[in-house]
N, C-alpha and C positions, 0 to 999 in steps of 0.2 A: 446630448452627444455622449461620447465615451469618457475616457479619463481626462483630467485637466491637461491642457496643452496638446491634446491629441487632435489631429486634423480630421476633417469630415471623411476624407478618403481612407484614413487609418481606421476610423470607426466603422465604416462600411466594410472594409476588409476583415476586421475583427468579427463583425456580424456574419459574414459569409463563412468564415472559419468556424464559428460557433455552430452554424447551421450544418456544416459538413460533419462536424464532430457528432452532432445529435443524430444524423442519419446513420452514422457508424455505431451508434449505441453508446457513445461517450458523451460526457457532459463537461463543459468548460468550468473550472472551479478556480477562482482567483488567479487566472492567467495560466493555470496548469491544466493538463488533460486528466480527467478522472474517469476511470473505467469501473463502473459499478459491478462488473462481472469479473473482477480479478480472480484468476484461477489459482487460488492458493494450493489446490490439490496437486498442481504440477511441481510445487516447490517445498511442500511440507510432507514429512513422512513420520510414521510411528513404527518403531521396531523394538520389541521387548528386550532385545539384546544390546540396544544402544541407549545410553542415558536412562536406564530403567523404564523404557517405554514412553518417555516424554516426547511430545511432538518436537521434531528437529528440522532444521533447514537441510534439504537434500544435499548430499555430498559433504556434509560437515557433521560435527557433534554439537553444534550450537543450537540450543533449544529456543523455541518460540518465546518461552518465559524469559530467557536471558535478553533477547532482543527487546521485548516489551519493557523489561526492567531498566535497561539502559536508556530507552527513550523516556520513560517516566522519570528517571533520575536526572534528565536534562541533557543527555548526550544528543548531539545533532547526528543526522544521517551520515554526514561527512566524517565525524569523529568515529562513529561505529565502523564505517568502511575502512578508515585508516587503521583501526585496531584489529580488524578482522578482514584481511584482504580477500578471503575466500567468499565473502558475502557480496551481494550486489544490491542496488536500490530496489530491484524487484523482489529480492528475498525479504527485505525489510517490509515492503508493502504487503507481501504475502503473509508475513507474521501478523501484521495489523488486520488483514482481511480474515485470517484464521480466527483471531481473537473476536472480531466482530461477528463472525458466523457462529462461534461458540456462544457468545452472549445472546445472540438472537435465538438460538436453540433453547438456551436456559430460560429466557424470558417467555418463550412460547410454551414450554413444558409446565411452567408454574400457572399460567393463565387458564 
């Protein structure tokens, strides 16, 4: 069955929800929806005239590096969003997706 204390009908409903997500190209991950095709390109830009050409969140001067450093330092998404009201959760996820894509490119170029 599903989680402890979960009824059979809840488990079946969760299974149907997971199947629906899979058909939409999304994968359930720890109760959240994970979109493996996060379009970071819609949220990250590089402009040589802004922050010395570092990748930034569109509409802000906040760099991807800044967001990653805050997360690595232990800040929660909520804390970052409180400190930077111009950011959204999707912006934070785009920064992570950008970093993952860059890491993947670097790993593939070495191999």
